N, C-alpha and C positions, 0 to 999 in steps of 0.2 A: 384372560381371566382364569383359565384352567390352571396355568402355571402358578398364578398368584394363590389360588386356592390350595394347590399342592404344597407350596412353601408354607402357608399358614398351618396346614396339618403337620408338616414336618417339624415346625417350631414347637407345636404342642407335644408331639411325640418325643422330641429331644428333651424337653423339660420333664416329662413324665419319666423318661428313662434315667435321667440324672437323679431325680427324686427317689427312684427305686433303690439306687445305690447309696444314697445319703438320707435326705429327708426333703420334703417339700419346702420347709422353712429355709433350708440351706441353699436351695437353687437360686442362682443369680442369672439375670438375663444376659450378661456378657459371657457367661459360661455356655449358655444355650447357643449364642451366636458363634462362639468358638467351635462348639461341637459340630455345627453345620457348615463351618467355614464361610460364614456370611458376616456382614457388618452389623453392628448394634443398631444402626439406623434402619437396616432392613427389618429387624425385629420390630422396631418402633412403628414402622409403616403398617404393621398388622395388629400390634398390641400396644396400647398406651402405657400399660404397666403390667407387672407380673400377675396381678389378680385377674386380668383379662384372660390369661391362659387358663386359669381355673374355670372361668365362665365358659370358655370354648370347650373345655373337657366335659362340662355338664350339658352343653349344647349337643354334643355327640349323643349323649344318652337320650335327650329329647328326640333327636332325629331317629335313633334306633327304635324308640317307642312308637313313633308315628309310622315307621315302616312296618312294624309288627301289626299295626291295624290294617294293613293292606292284605294280610293273609286271607285266603278264601274262607277258612274255618272261622275267622273272627266274626263274620257277619251272622253266623248261626248261634253265637253265644248269648247267654243272658247278660244283663247289665253287670251283675256281680262278677261273672266270668270275664267280661271285657275289661273291667277295672283291674282285676287281678292279672290278666294277661299283659296289660299295658305297664303296670308297675313292675312286674317281674322282668319284662323286656328292658325297662329303664335301668334296673339294677344289673342285669346281665351284661349290659354294655360296659359298665364300670368295673365289673368283677375281676378282670385280669390285673387291675391295679387298685385293689381294695385298700391296701395300706396307704398309698399316696392319696386316694380319695378321702380316707379318714383324716389324714394330716391336713388336707385342704380345709375340711370342715372345722376341725378343732382350731385351726389358725384363725378362721373367721369368728370363732366364738371367744377368742381371747379378749379380756377387758381392754377397753380403750380403742377398739377397732370399729367404732360406729360407722366410719366411712366405708367399711366393708360390710358390716352387718345390715345396714339399711338396704343397700342394693341386693344383698342376699335374700332378704325378705321378699323383695319384688321378684327375684328369680324363682323362689318357691311358688309364689302366686302364679307366675307365668307357666311353670310346669304343670301345676294343678289345672289351669285353664286348658292347656293342651290335652291333658288326660280327659277332661270332661268333653272336649270337642271330639276327640277320637272315639270316645265311648258313646257319642251321640246323646249326651244328656241335654235336655231342653227345658228343664224346669225354670220358672221365672219367679221374681219377687222373693217372698219369704222362703219358699221351698228351695229356690236356687241358693239363697244365702246359707241356709242350714246344710244343704248338700255340700257346698264349697267348704264350710267350716269342718264338717265331718271328714270329708275327703282329704283336706289339708292335714288334719290330725292323724289320720290313718297313714297317709303317705310319709309324714315325718317320723312317726313311731316306727314304721316298717324300715325306713332308711337307717335310723339309728340302731335298730335291732340287727339289721343286715351287716352293719359295719363291724360288729363283734361276733358274727355268726361263723363258726368254723365247721359247721355240719357239711357233709358231702353235697355239692351242688346247691348249697344254701337251702336245703330242704326244710330246716327249722324256720327260716324266714318265710318260706312259702306257706307253711302251716299257720304261722303267726298272722300273716296277712289275710289268709282265708278266714280265720276266726274273727278278725276285726271287721272284714267286709260283711260276713254273715250277720254279725251283731248289728251293724249299721243297717243292713237290709231289713232285719226284723223290726228295728225301731222305726224305720221309715214306713213300714206297713202299718204299724200301730198308730202313727201320727196321721198318715194320709190315706190309709186304706190300700188295698191291692189294686194296681193298675195293670192292664195287659201289657206284655212286653211289645214294644213297637219294633218290628223288623227293620234292619238296616237296609237302606236302598242299595240295590245291586250296582256294582261299579261298571263303568263302561269299558 
């Protein structure tokens, strides 16, 4: 199983590297296979189509984000700080290949790509749910729905801002995200009142 996982990662890495030298649109799976000296069928065993490689790339960001939540200092943060910490960690995992990431997203947004866009919406929802889980958000019913809507909006706005942010270490994106989260926190207090922060349970 470890060898299979390693090959899967190598396939994604090879595709990203090819895209860096050309573009994500220009990458072909037979080229990925050739770059790794494997058969096209070996690629197919791990990925049904090229779009699955993009999903695997964003899965890495999800994993990095959840690992960030394991940091000891994370438990002492406020809800707003946790959310910022998680989204920043998600973006940081993609940062070395921002150009390719941008090309992946723009490809999904092209007219006529509904077969890509609908699963893409589900992916956004899945990432937002993992953000909420990692931040220990436990609201229910109406409050949960409002929180999810607000967080999805903030996450997407920040992601698109980050894709064009050339500031050192994405500092402008971090400020943009902090302003949005602070505004959402203020609105939440107005709607539902101030609730004491619930400390995270210590990890074993």
